[in-house]
N, C-alpha and C positions, 0 to 999 in steps of 0.2 A: 504493500500500500504506500509506504514511504517513497519507494522508487517511482511509483505512478504519479504521486503528487509532485515530486521533483521534476519528472519529465514534463508534466503539464505546465509547471512554472517556467521551465526552460523554453518550451514551445511558445507560450504566451509572450515571454520577453522577446523572443526572436521575431514574432509577428509584429509586436509593437515597435521594435527597433527598425524593422523593415518598412515602417510607415503604414502598415495595414491598420485601418481604424477598427476599434472595438465597436460593437453594435449593441444597442438596447432597443427592444421593441416595446411599444405601447400597444397593448391588446386587451380588450375588455376592461379598459381604464387602469390596468395594472402594468407594471414593468416586468419584462422578461429578458434576461435574468434579473433577479432582484439584487444580486451582488456580482460585481465585476472586480477583478484584480488587475492592478497596474504596477509596474515597477516604480518604486520611490525614486524621486530625483529626476524624472524624465517627463517631458511634455508629450502628451498622448492625444491622438485624434479620437474622437468619439462621435459616432453617428447615432442619432435618436430617430427611429422610424415609427411613425404613428400609423397603425393599421386600423384605427377606430374611425367612426363616422363623426366624431366630435374632436375639436382641437384639444391639445394637451399642453401643459407647460412644464418643461424640465426646469426645476428650480432647486438651488442648493445654496444655503447660507454658507455652509462649510467650504464650498468650491467657488463661491462668488460668481455663480452663473444663474441666469434667468432668461429663458427663451421659449417662445410659443412655437409649438410644432403643429401646423395646420393638419386637419383631417386628411388621411391618405397621402401624407407627405413625409419628408425627412429633413433634418437639419444636421449640420456637421459643426462640432465645437471642439475646442482644445481644452484639456485640463492639465494642470501641473505646470511645472514640476511640484510634486507633493512630498511632504515629509511622511515617513512611515506612519500609518494609522488608518482609521475608518472615517469616511466622509459621507454624510447622509444627503440624499437627494429625494425629491418628491414631486408629484404632479399638483401644482397649486390649484388646478381646477377640480381635482379629486384627491384631497389631502390624505385620504386613507391609503393611497398608493404611494409607496416609498421604497427606497432601496439604498444600497451602500456601494461606494467605491472604496476598495481596500488597497492602499498603497503598501506593497510588500518591500521590506528592507532586502537589500541584496544578501544572498547567502554567502557565508564565509567558506 
């Protein structure tokens, strides 16, 4: 299990370093996935795709981001560089929908 987690973290870091944006879906007014991992200390592209018939707002006080995502549309934002830790985001139009960006410290 530990090897699998390490492999996943390595692949994620490779994808992020290669400029591949991470993606979060808004579906049924919720975020999928509800938690994403990014490497600490790096600027990361993030695409928020709204599959719903209603607009959504990706908002985070922790990340200093607030952007409306129209229905059946997407937006691209950048987050970071972040210190290691957990950063909450939510849909301001449906505040029960929330998630986390987790900035992972580099492994030694």
